[in-house]
Backbone bond lengths (Angstrom), bond angles and torsions (degrees), N, CA, C in turn:
res aa  C-N    CA-C-N  psi(-1)  N-CA   C-N-CA  omega(-1)  CA-C   N-CA-C  phi
1 S - - - 1.460 - - 1.525 109.98 -
2 G 1.318 116.21 159.99 1.445 121.27 177.89 1.515 111.51 -77.18
3 K 1.322 115.82 172.19 1.456 120.30 -179.13 1.526 112.84 -66.05
4 N 1.302 117.60 -18.12 1.457 120.34 -175.59 1.521 112.79 -104.19
5 V 1.324 117.39 16.74 1.465 121.87 177.77 1.524 108.30 -126.53
6 E 1.325 116.16 132.69 1.462 121.72 176.00 1.516 108.45 -127.45
7 Y 1.318 116.39 147.78 1.454 122.20 175.36 1.517 107.82 -113.98
8 G 1.318 116.51 146.30 1.457 117.93 -179.03 1.507 112.87 -153.72
9 F 1.321 114.48 158.61 1.451 121.70 173.97 1.519 107.28 -152.06
10 G 1.293 116.17 160.94 1.450 119.76 178.73 1.502 111.47 173.24
11 F 1.313 114.93 -172.05 1.461 121.21 178.72 1.523 108.77 -153.08
12 Y 1.318 115.25 159.07 1.459 121.54 178.48 1.522 109.19 -164.04
13 D 1.309 116.56 164.30 1.463 121.23 171.79 1.511 107.37 -87.09
14 N 1.344 116.75 120.79 1.458 120.29 -176.52 1.527 111.48 -83.63
15 S 1.319 115.78 -178.74 1.465 120.84 -175.89 1.530 113.21 -69.80
16 F 1.331 118.19 -8.18 1.463 122.24 175.36 1.535 110.81 -99.17
17 N 1.323 116.90 13.85 1.466 123.64 -177.69 1.517 112.43 56.70
18 D 1.317 115.95 37.36 1.452 123.34 176.21 1.527 107.05 -120.99
19 T 1.313 117.86 154.47 1.467 120.87 179.59 1.523 109.78 -81.90
20 T 1.312 116.50 129.70 1.455 122.98 174.70 1.526 108.29 -108.31
21 V 1.328 115.46 134.88 1.462 122.44 174.55 1.518 106.73 -119.06
22 Y 1.336 117.25 136.27 1.462 119.60 179.57 1.522 110.96 -133.61
23 L 1.319 115.21 151.45 1.459 123.56 177.63 1.515 106.96 -148.10
24 G 1.328 117.83 127.08 1.455 118.59 -178.59 1.513 113.09 -175.72
25 F 1.326 114.19 -165.43 1.454 120.15 178.25 1.514 109.37 -140.25
26 D 1.334 114.99 161.35 1.455 122.83 -176.30 1.524 108.51 -131.32
27 I 1.317 116.22 131.99 1.462 122.52 173.29 1.526 106.42 -111.98
28 H 1.330 116.82 129.73 1.460 119.14 -176.50 1.531 110.96 -142.57
29 T 1.327 113.51 169.16 1.457 120.11 179.04 1.522 109.81 -68.37
30 D 1.274 118.51 -178.11 1.460 127.98 -171.50 1.536 114.30 -41.36
31 S 1.324 116.68 115.04 1.467 122.22 -178.77 1.520 113.39 -67.04
32 R 1.322 117.52 -16.64 1.469 120.24 -179.63 1.515 112.34 -76.94
33 K 1.326 117.19 -15.13 1.465 120.99 -179.23 1.530 109.64 -94.73
34 P 1.331 117.05 144.04 1.465 119.27 -177.17 1.531 114.08 -68.74
35 L 1.321 117.84 -31.14 1.464 121.21 -179.91 1.523 108.02 -111.81
36 R 1.327 116.79 125.14 1.460 119.53 -178.77 1.518 111.83 -146.07
37 L 1.325 114.61 155.51 1.462 122.61 178.22 1.515 108.84 -102.37
38 G 1.324 116.14 149.18 1.452 119.12 179.74 1.516 111.69 -153.22
39 V 1.308 113.69 174.77 1.458 121.05 173.45 1.522 107.40 -142.70
40 S 1.321 115.86 132.85 1.458 122.19 179.28 1.516 109.61 -107.95
41 L 1.316 115.04 149.78 1.460 122.45 169.65 1.515 105.17 -123.41
42 A 1.333 116.29 121.40 1.459 119.11 -172.98 1.523 111.31 -143.72
43 A 1.315 114.90 149.62 1.460 122.08 166.69 1.522 105.50 -88.84
44 V 1.325 116.69 125.80 1.461 122.20 -175.21 1.523 108.56 -129.47
45 T 1.331 117.25 132.20 1.460 121.25 177.74 1.519 110.07 -111.72
46 G 1.326 116.19 171.90 1.455 120.60 169.71 1.514 116.41 99.96
47 Y 1.331 117.97 -0.48 1.466 119.75 -179.12 1.531 112.82 -117.22
48 S 1.327 118.06 -6.69 1.477 120.58 -171.38 1.520 113.68 -63.18
49 D 1.326 119.41 -24.98 1.470 120.74 177.65 1.519 112.12 -75.23
50 Y 1.338 117.96 -15.21 1.459 121.88 -172.72 1.522 113.52 -118.75
51 L 1.325 117.01 -29.87 1.454 121.60 -175.89 1.520 109.32 -135.21
52 D 1.334 116.72 161.49 1.453 121.46 174.46 1.528 107.30 -76.78
53 Q 1.322 116.58 96.78 1.464 121.92 -170.80 1.525 111.39 -96.05
54 P 1.341 117.52 121.26 1.472 119.98 175.02 1.527 110.40 -75.45
55 P 1.353 118.22 158.44 1.473 120.05 180.00 1.527 113.16 -66.99
56 L 1.324 118.28 -33.35 1.465 122.78 175.58 1.517 108.74 -122.86
57 T 1.306 115.92 142.46 1.455 121.11 -174.74 1.526 110.27 -124.14
58 V 1.327 117.00 134.53 1.459 123.63 175.05 1.526 107.83 -93.84
59 I 1.341 116.28 130.69 1.463 120.97 -176.30 1.531 109.36 -130.32
60 P 1.350 118.06 96.89 1.467 119.25 172.32 1.531 108.97 -64.06
61 N 1.339 117.51 144.89 1.457 118.99 -176.78 1.521 112.57 -151.64
62 V 1.336 113.91 165.23 1.462 123.32 174.65 1.519 106.57 -127.21
63 V 1.339 116.10 135.19 1.464 121.83 -179.57 1.527 109.08 -119.81
64 Y 1.329 115.44 137.07 1.461 121.25 170.48 1.521 107.18 -121.87
65 A 1.333 117.05 120.47 1.463 122.66 -179.50 1.527 109.35 -112.80
66 F 1.333 116.24 141.99 1.463 120.07 -175.76 1.526 110.21 -156.40
67 G 1.303 115.67 170.02 1.460 121.34 176.97 1.509 110.91 167.94
68 P 1.331 116.26 179.02 1.466 120.12 -179.04 1.524 111.94 -69.50
69 Y 1.312 116.11 146.92 1.466 123.62 175.55 1.524 112.84 58.26
70 G 1.336 117.27 28.79 1.455 120.80 178.41 1.511 114.58 79.27
71 E 1.325 117.79 0.10 1.470 120.78 177.53 1.525 109.49 -75.83
72 Q 1.314 116.79 141.11 1.464 121.03 179.74 1.532 109.67 -92.87
73 V 1.320 115.27 73.34 1.459 121.67 -176.53 1.528 111.23 -83.09
74 F 1.320 117.00 -39.76 1.457 122.24 -176.86 1.519 109.52 -111.96
75 R 1.337 115.93 153.59 1.458 118.15 175.84 1.518 110.54 -148.89
76 V 1.320 113.46 151.56 1.457 122.66 175.07 1.523 106.49 -123.24
77 K 1.326 116.68 130.42 1.462 121.36 179.81 1.533 108.97 -124.41
78 V 1.326 115.95 126.44 1.462 122.35 176.80 1.522 107.44 -115.71
79 G 1.320 116.35 128.82 1.454 120.90 179.93 1.515 111.56 -133.96
80 V 1.320 115.81 168.61 1.464 122.68 177.51 1.523 107.47 -131.62
81 I 1.328 116.66 135.57 1.464 121.49 178.50 1.534 108.28 -106.83
82 P 1.336 117.84 92.28 1.467 120.46 -177.88 1.528 113.32 -58.04
83 A 1.342 117.91 -37.03 1.464 121.42 -177.44 1.527 112.94 -69.73
84 L 1.323 117.64 -15.23 1.465 121.42 179.17 1.521 110.17 -114.72
85 N 1.315 115.85 51.11 1.472 123.33 177.19 1.521 113.34 58.48
86 G 1.331 117.50 32.16 1.456 120.65 175.92 1.507 115.07 72.83
87 I 1.330 117.76 26.85 1.462 121.05 177.78 1.531 108.59 -57.24
88 V 1.331 116.16 134.37 1.464 122.56 179.62 1.521 108.91 -94.74
89 T 1.334 115.96 134.04 1.466 120.64 178.10 1.525 109.47 -108.82
90 L 1.314 116.02 150.84 1.456 122.09 177.17 1.517 107.28 -140.35
91 Q 1.328 116.68 123.80 1.456 121.48 179.20 1.513 109.76 -129.30
92 F 1.328 115.62 146.27 1.443 123.42 173.28 1.520 107.87 -117.56
93 G 1.316 117.63 141.11 1.455 120.31 -178.72 1.511 111.88 -138.70
94 V 1.335 114.85 157.54 1.452 123.23 176.66 1.523 107.10 -133.17
95 N 1.326 116.46 128.44 1.469 121.39 175.11 1.519 108.31 -87.09
96 F 1.311 116.19 133.33 1.470 119.89 176.99 1.506 110.36 -145.42
């Protein structure tokens, strides 16, 4: 993949106390910059009992990456899922 594409998967307990599993990819602006905009396309589970959940979800997001000596070791990603009533996502990441 290119420098501006990331793939991800994971799980968490959502705000309805149900387990959500997600799998998708993210396309974003220049990875060399600490602040960047992106959009994810992901398959997300765990909301269908509460909301009208589409099979694939678009998630606009903002990423801030930081670390010692200018290295982008850590990152924080905030996104919004418009198709799921504007649910806000928050992710933390570590590059290794």
